[in-house]
Every structure is written in structure tokens, then in C-alpha cells.
C-alpha positions as CSV (number, residue, x, y, z in Angstrom):
1,M,-70.1,-70.9,-33.6
2,V,-67.0,-72.6,-34.8
3,I,-64.7,-69.6,-34.0
4,D,-66.1,-68.9,-30.7
5,L,-65.8,-72.4,-29.6
6,I,-62.0,-72.2,-30.6
7,I,-61.5,-68.9,-28.6
8,A,-63.6,-70.4,-25.6
9,A,-61.5,-73.7,-25.5
10,V,-58.2,-71.4,-25.8
11,F,-59.2,-68.9,-23.1
12,F,-60.3,-71.6,-20.5
13,I,-57.7,-74.1,-21.3
14,V,-54.4,-71.8,-22.2
15,Y,-55.3,-68.9,-20.1
16,P,-55.3,-70.4,-16.5
17,S,-51.6,-71.1,-17.3
18,V,-50.7,-67.7,-18.5
19,M,-52.8,-65.5,-16.1
20,T,-50.2,-64.4,-14.0
21,K,-48.3,-63.1,-17.1
22,D,-48.5,-59.9,-19.2
23,Y,-49.9,-61.6,-22.2
24,G,-52.4,-63.3,-19.9
25,G,-54.3,-60.2,-19.9
26,I,-53.9,-59.1,-23.3
27,L,-55.5,-62.9,-24.4
28,A,-58.6,-62.1,-21.7
29,E,-58.9,-58.6,-23.5
30,I,-58.9,-59.9,-26.8
31,T,-61.4,-62.6,-26.0
32,V,-64.0,-60.2,-24.2
33,L,-63.8,-57.9,-27.1
34,W,-64.6,-60.7,-29.5
35,F,-67.9,-61.7,-27.7
36,V,-68.6,-58.2,-26.6
37,L,-68.5,-57.3,-30.2
38,Q,-71.0,-60.4,-31.0
39,L,-73.5,-59.3,-28.5
40,F,-73.4,-55.8,-29.6
41,L,-74.3,-57.1,-33.3
42,I,-76.8,-59.3,-31.8
43,I,-78.6,-56.3,-30.2
44,L,-78.2,-53.8,-32.8
45,A,-79.7,-56.7,-35.3
46,V,-82.6,-57.3,-33.1
47,I,-83.1,-53.3,-33.2
48,V,-82.9,-53.1,-36.8
49,K,-85.4,-56.0,-37.0
50,L,-88.1,-54.5,-34.8
51,L,-87.9,-51.1,-36.6
52,R,-87.9,-52.6,-40.3
53,L,-91.3,-54.6,-38.9
54,I,-92.9,-51.7,-37.5
55,Y,-92.1,-49.9,-40.8
56,E,-93.4,-52.4,-43.2
57,K,-96.3,-52.7,-40.9
58,T,-97.4,-49.0,-40.8
59,K,-96.7,-48.0,-44.5
60,G,-97.4,-51.2,-45.9
61,A,-94.2,-51.0,-47.6
62,P,-93.0,-53.9,-49.9
63,V,-89.8,-56.1,-48.8
64,D,-86.7,-54.0,-50.3
65,E,-84.0,-56.8,-50.3
66,S,-81.0,-54.4,-51.2
67,R,-82.3,-52.3,-48.3
68,R,-82.2,-55.4,-45.8
69,R,-78.6,-55.9,-47.2
70,F,-77.3,-52.6,-46.7
71,L,-78.7,-52.4,-43.3
72,R,-77.2,-55.6,-42.2
73,G,-73.9,-54.3,-43.5
74,C,-74.2,-51.1,-41.4
75,I,-74.8,-53.2,-38.0
76,W,-70.7,-53.8,-38.4
77,V,-70.2,-50.2,-38.0
78,P,-71.7,-49.1,-34.5
79,A,-71.0,-52.8,-33.2
80,I,-67.3,-52.5,-34.1
81,S,-67.1,-48.8,-33.0
82,G,-68.9,-49.5,-29.7
83,A,-66.7,-52.6,-28.7
84,L,-63.3,-51.0,-29.5
85,Y,-64.4,-47.8,-27.4
86,G,-65.6,-49.5,-24.4
87,G,-62.7,-52.3,-24.7
88,L,-60.0,-49.9,-25.5
89,Y,-60.8,-46.4,-24.5
90,E,-63.1,-46.1,-22.0
91,K,-61.9,-48.0,-19.5
92,N,-58.4,-46.8,-19.6
93,H,-59.8,-43.1,-19.1
94,I,-60.4,-42.0,-15.5
95,E,-62.4,-39.3,-14.7
96,F,-61.8,-37.3,-12.0
97,T,-64.9,-36.6,-10.2
98,N,-65.2,-33.5,-7.4
99,I,-68.1,-33.6,-4.7
100,D,-68.8,-30.5,-2.6
101,I,-69.6,-31.5,0.9
102,D,-71.3,-29.7,3.5
103,A,-69.4,-29.9,6.9
104,G,-71.8,-27.3,8.8
105,D,-70.5,-26.0,11.9
106,Y,-67.5,-28.3,11.7
107,T,-65.3,-25.4,11.0
108,R,-61.9,-26.7,11.0
109,L,-63.1,-29.2,8.0
110,N,-63.4,-26.1,5.8
111,R,-61.3,-26.6,2.8
112,L,-60.3,-30.4,3.4
113,K,-59.9,-32.2,0.4
114,I,-60.4,-36.5,0.6
115,A,-59.5,-38.3,-2.6
116,Q,-61.1,-41.6,-2.9
117,L,-59.2,-44.6,-4.7
118,S,-61.5,-47.7,-5.1
119,D,-61.8,-51.0,-7.1
120,V,-58.4,-50.7,-8.9
121,H,-58.0,-54.7,-9.2
122,L,-54.4,-54.5,-9.4
123,G,-53.7,-57.6,-11.8
124,R,-54.6,-58.5,-15.3
125,F,-56.0,-55.4,-16.4
126,F,-54.4,-52.6,-13.8
127,S,-50.7,-52.7,-13.4
128,V,-48.3,-51.2,-10.9
129,K,-47.6,-48.7,-13.3
130,Q,-50.8,-47.6,-13.9
131,L,-51.4,-47.2,-10.3
132,Q,-48.3,-45.2,-9.9
133,D,-49.9,-42.8,-13.0
134,V,-53.1,-42.3,-10.9
135,L,-51.5,-41.6,-7.6
136,N,-49.4,-39.1,-9.3
137,Q,-52.5,-37.2,-10.7
138,I,-54.2,-37.4,-7.6
139,I,-51.2,-35.6,-5.4
140,Q,-51.4,-32.7,-8.1
141,Q,-54.8,-32.1,-6.8
142,R,-53.4,-31.5,-3.3
143,A,-55.9,-33.9,-1.7
144,D,-55.1,-34.1,2.0
145,M,-56.0,-37.2,2.5
146,L,-56.2,-40.5,0.8
147,V,-59.1,-43.3,1.2
148,L,-59.0,-46.6,-0.5
149,T,-62.3,-48.4,-0.2
150,G,-61.2,-52.1,-1.1
151,D,-60.5,-54.7,-4.0
152,I,-57.2,-52.6,-4.7
153,F,-54.8,-55.7,-4.5
154,D,-56.2,-58.5,-6.9
155,S,-53.5,-59.9,-8.4
156,A,-52.7,-63.7,-8.9
157,R,-48.9,-62.7,-8.7
158,G,-48.3,-61.9,-5.4
159,S,-45.3,-59.7,-6.0
160,D,-47.8,-57.2,-8.0
161,N,-49.7,-56.6,-4.6
162,D,-46.1,-56.2,-2.7
163,E,-44.8,-53.6,-5.2
164,A,-48.1,-51.8,-5.1
165,I,-48.1,-51.6,-1.3
166,K,-44.7,-50.2,-1.4
167,V,-45.8,-47.5,-4.0
168,L,-48.9,-46.5,-1.8
169,N,-46.4,-46.5,0.9
170,A,-44.1,-43.8,-0.4
171,Y,-47.0,-41.9,-1.8
172,S,-48.3,-41.5,1.8
173,Q,-46.0,-38.8,2.4
174,F,-48.1,-36.7,0.1
175,F,-51.2,-36.8,2.4
176,P,-50.8,-34.7,5.6
177,F,-53.9,-36.2,7.4
178,G,-53.0,-39.7,6.3
179,V,-54.3,-42.7,4.1
180,Y,-56.8,-45.1,5.0
181,F,-57.4,-48.6,3.9
182,C,-60.7,-51.0,4.2
183,W,-60.9,-54.6,3.3
184,G,-63.1,-55.7,0.1
185,N,-64.0,-58.7,-0.8
186,H,-61.0,-59.5,-3.4
187,E,-58.5,-59.1,-0.7
188,H,-59.9,-61.6,0.9
189,Y,-59.7,-64.1,-2.3
190,R,-56.0,-62.9,-2.4
191,G,-54.4,-64.0,0.8
192,I,-55.5,-61.3,3.2
193,E,-53.2,-62.3,6.3
194,H,-50.2,-61.6,4.0
195,L,-51.6,-58.3,2.6
196,K,-52.4,-57.4,6.3
197,E,-48.8,-58.4,7.3
198,K,-47.5,-56.4,4.6
199,L,-50.0,-53.5,5.3
200,E,-49.0,-53.0,8.9
201,K,-45.5,-52.2,8.2
202,T,-46.4,-49.3,5.9
203,N,-48.0,-45.6,7.1
204,I,-51.5,-47.1,5.6
205,Q,-53.8,-47.5,8.1
206,I,-55.8,-50.6,7.7
207,L,-59.8,-50.2,9.2
208,K,-61.6,-53.2,9.7
209,N,-64.5,-52.4,12.2
210,A,-62.1,-49.7,13.6
211,A,-62.0,-45.7,14.0
212,V,-59.3,-43.5,14.3
213,K,-59.3,-39.9,15.3
214,V,-58.1,-37.1,12.7
215,L,-58.7,-34.1,14.6
216,S,-59.5,-33.8,18.5
217,G,-61.4,-30.9,19.9
218,D,-65.2,-30.3,21.0
219,K,-65.9,-31.3,17.3
220,P,-63.7,-34.2,16.6
221,F,-63.3,-35.7,13.0
222,Y,-63.3,-39.7,13.1
223,V,-62.6,-42.0,10.0
224,M,-64.1,-45.4,10.5
225,G,-63.6,-48.6,8.3
226,V,-65.5,-52.2,8.2
227,D,-64.5,-55.3,6.4
228,F,-66.4,-56.9,3.9
229,A,-69.6,-59.0,5.5
230,T,-70.4,-62.3,3.7
231,G,-72.7,-64.9,5.1
232,D,-75.5,-67.8,3.8
233,M,-78.6,-65.9,5.0
234,E,-79.3,-62.2,4.2
235,D,-80.5,-61.7,7.5
236,D,-77.1,-62.8,9.3
237,V,-75.5,-60.7,6.6
238,V,-77.6,-57.7,8.0
239,A,-76.7,-58.4,11.4
240,L,-73.0,-58.7,10.3
241,R,-73.0,-55.2,8.7
242,E,-74.8,-53.5,11.7
243,A,-72.2,-55.6,14.5
244,Y,-69.4,-54.0,12.4
245,V,-70.6,-50.7,12.1
246,E,-71.1,-50.8,16.2
247,E,-67.6,-52.1,16.4
248,A,-66.3,-49.4,14.6
249,L,-68.3,-46.6,16.5
250,A,-67.4,-47.9,20.0
251,T,-65.0,-45.1,20.5
252,V,-66.4,-42.6,18.4
253,P,-68.1,-39.4,20.1
254,D,-71.4,-38.6,19.2
255,N,-70.4,-35.0,18.3
256,A,-67.6,-36.1,16.2
257,Y,-67.8,-35.6,12.2
258,K,-67.8,-39.1,10.9
259,I,-66.4,-40.8,7.9
260,L,-67.1,-44.5,7.3
261,L,-65.3,-46.7,5.0
262,A,-67.0,-49.8,3.5
263,H,-66.2,-51.5,0.3
264,H,-70.1,-52.8,-0.2
265,S,-72.2,-49.9,-0.8
266,I,-75.0,-51.4,1.0
267,F,-73.4,-50.3,4.1
268,I,-75.0,-46.9,3.4
269,D,-78.2,-48.5,5.2
270,E,-76.6,-48.8,8.3
271,A,-74.7,-45.6,8.3
272,V,-77.8,-43.9,7.6
273,K,-79.7,-45.8,11.0
274,Y,-76.1,-44.9,13.0
275,N,-76.4,-41.4,11.8
276,I,-72.8,-41.3,10.2
277,N,-72.4,-38.1,8.1
278,L,-70.4,-39.4,5.0
279,T,-69.9,-43.2,3.6
280,L,-67.8,-43.6,1.0
281,T,-68.3,-47.0,-0.9
282,G,-67.4,-49.1,-4.2
283,H,-67.9,-52.6,-5.2
284,T,-70.6,-51.9,-7.8
285,H,-68.3,-50.4,-10.4
286,G,-71.1,-48.3,-11.2
287,G,-72.3,-51.7,-13.1
288,Q,-70.2,-51.2,-15.7
289,F,-72.7,-50.5,-18.6
290,G,-74.6,-47.7,-18.5
291,F,-76.6,-45.4,-20.7
292,M,-77.6,-42.0,-20.3
293,G,-76.4,-42.2,-16.7
294,I,-78.3,-44.9,-15.6
295,P,-76.9,-48.0,-15.3
296,V,-78.2,-51.0,-17.5
297,F,-77.8,-53.6,-14.9
298,P,-79.0,-52.5,-11.5
299,M,-77.7,-55.4,-9.5
300,F,-77.1,-53.5,-6.0
301,K,-79.8,-51.1,-4.2
302,Y,-76.9,-48.2,-4.7
303,M,-74.9,-48.6,-7.7
304,R,-73.3,-45.3,-8.5
305,G,-72.9,-41.9,-7.5
306,L,-73.9,-39.7,-4.7
307,V,-76.9,-40.7,-2.0
308,E,-78.6,-38.5,0.5
309,Q,-80.9,-39.6,3.2
310,N,-81.7,-38.1,6.2
311,G,-79.0,-35.7,6.5
312,C,-76.8,-38.6,5.9
313,I,-74.6,-38.9,2.5
314,G,-73.3,-41.9,1.1
315,Y,-71.2,-42.1,-2.3
316,I,-70.9,-45.0,-4.5
317,N,-67.4,-44.8,-6.7
318,R,-67.3,-46.3,-9.9
319,G,-64.1,-47.7,-9.4
320,A,-60.7,-46.8,-11.1
321,G,-60.3,-50.5,-12.5
322,S,-62.2,-53.8,-12.9
323,W,-62.2,-57.4,-13.2
324,F,-64.0,-57.4,-16.5
325,P,-61.9,-55.5,-19.0
326,F,-64.6,-53.4,-20.7
327,R,-66.9,-50.3,-19.9
328,I,-69.2,-48.4,-21.6
329,G,-71.4,-45.5,-20.5
330,C,-69.6,-45.8,-16.9
331,P,-65.8,-44.6,-17.2
332,P,-63.7,-45.3,-14.1
333,E,-63.1,-42.6,-11.7
334,V,-61.2,-41.2,-8.7
335,T,-63.3,-39.2,-6.1
336,F,-62.5,-35.9,-4.4
337,F,-64.9,-34.6,-2.0
338,N,-64.0,-30.8,-1.1
339,F,-65.4,-29.6,2.0
340,K,-66.9,-26.7,2.8
341,A,-68.2,-25.4,6.5
342,K,-69.7,-22.5,7.9
343,G,-67.4,-19.5,9.2
């Protein structure tokens, strides 16, 4: 307990003054690892205690103190392993997920490949160098388009955000169908007007309740994007989300193939209501903690992976980074959508 208080005091007193420096992230990671290790120890201790009680009740066996000490000692092994794995390995190893999309009669979309990058949270735990490494891996997959679904720029050090924008713009040449971006909630926290000014000078297209025509013809192809919706009352937020989607749809013909970019996964509800073919989202980080592919803390209606309703498809990306430097059972990801059309 004394050690916890000392670490907490150091974190909350010292960390704010160094958070914009490289070692600020290191301090935060050490602190998180320490407290996660204790959490694992508590969980495992409770499990061992319950199993021992069940065994003693069912077998009527006397208490073996030497076995108890042995089991208490063994608890450290999985606890330390789990903490180190989630804090040092899993969060740093991005999975590249491939999803096949049936484009039906939209034959011009056949073999189209779209890469989705979301929730990088550039800053303490995700550097500009890491972003560049991820982009290198994306272009090796020969994606035609890159979509960025929010919470990309999250550094308290504004120069990091500016440098990341330059890097993304430099890589835009590798995506013949373009690079498209929608705002996440963390961009609103990090000086959205400054970010907007910088992005508008690049080849990255900001889609704030707007749409852009990518392919014309009898069966055109549009990409839309919406802003992050916030409000005090749930009904107000729902109305705001609907208004954002309606505004984005204003110039889009009914016969178009429509992709919606939205940071929050709840926009899948509006996408289904307005019959949008494919909605790409993030925000949830997949829960960051999972077991057997199931989020341990299902805080949102749509947490991760593929959702299909009434012929509409939604995808919730787990994010390439996070603001909390720990993942277990929920690795970060970049997603590729491979279109298959008839004919």
C-alpha cells in the first residue's frame, strides 16, 4: 500500500510536468504495469481461493498449509507474465485484418482495397516513427484508398501532430483513390482548429458531415464522413447523429455505393436507418481487454469487428494505438477491406 501511494504520488505530481517529453510515456507505462500486475494478482488470488474452498468442501480434505504457500507463490508467475505480455508485447504488435466485402452489382469496385487506420492516439504511447512504420506496411499491401476514422492526432506536443500530418501527406501519393479523414473526440481536445488548418493544406480530405464522389457513372461510389457527436442528453445526441448523416447524404444519389466514416461505432445505427452500404468506425479500442475474442468490458453497443444488419455492413476497428498502454486479448489492428463484385 505504501509503495502504491508513492508511485501514485510520483505519477500525478511529476507526470504532468514531463508528459510532453519522451520519458513521460515511459513513466506512465511503468505505473500502469505496476497497477495492472496487482490487479492480476488480486484476480488470480480470488480464483485460487475459490477453487481451494470448492476442493475442501467437496473432498472434505484437511487444510494443507504447505500447499497454500506453494499456490500463493505460483500466483506471481501468471500475473507477471500477463502484465508483461499485455503491457510490453500485445499492445505493440498490430494485426492486419482482411475483410471481404460483397459489392454486388457495383462491378467497378471489384478488387478495390481500402485500408482503415483508426485510434492511433499519437503522443505518449505512439510515436511519429511508429506511424511511419505502419504506413510502410499498409502500402506494401497495395491498398487503393486509406481512411482515417478519428483519434489519430492526440499529442499534447503540437509539433508531433504537425509532423504526423506531414508524414500522412507524403504517403498520400501511394493511394490512388485518396486519403479520407473524419474527426474523433480526441482531435477536439487537441486544438481542432489548428489541426484543420494544417490538414487543409494537404491531400488528406476532411469529411465533416460531407461526402465526396470517388467514382462517377450509372453506379457511382461515394465516401462520406461525420463529426463526433456530443451532448448532455441522449435524445439530443441521437438527433445530432441523424442530422450529421443527413447532411453528409445531401449530395449523394440513392443509386450510389456509400461508405460512411464515423469515429463512434454507434453511428452504425444511423447507417442502417439510412441504408448505407458500409460504415467504418473505431473509438472503442475493442475494449482493450478480451477473452476468447469477447470484450471483458462491453461499454458500447458495438465493440469490435463486423456487424451486419438489413443488408448494411459496419466494422468497428480495434485501433492501432490507445491512450492506455495495455492490451490483453485484444491486439491493435489495421483493417483491409477487399471488394468483390459480380461480373
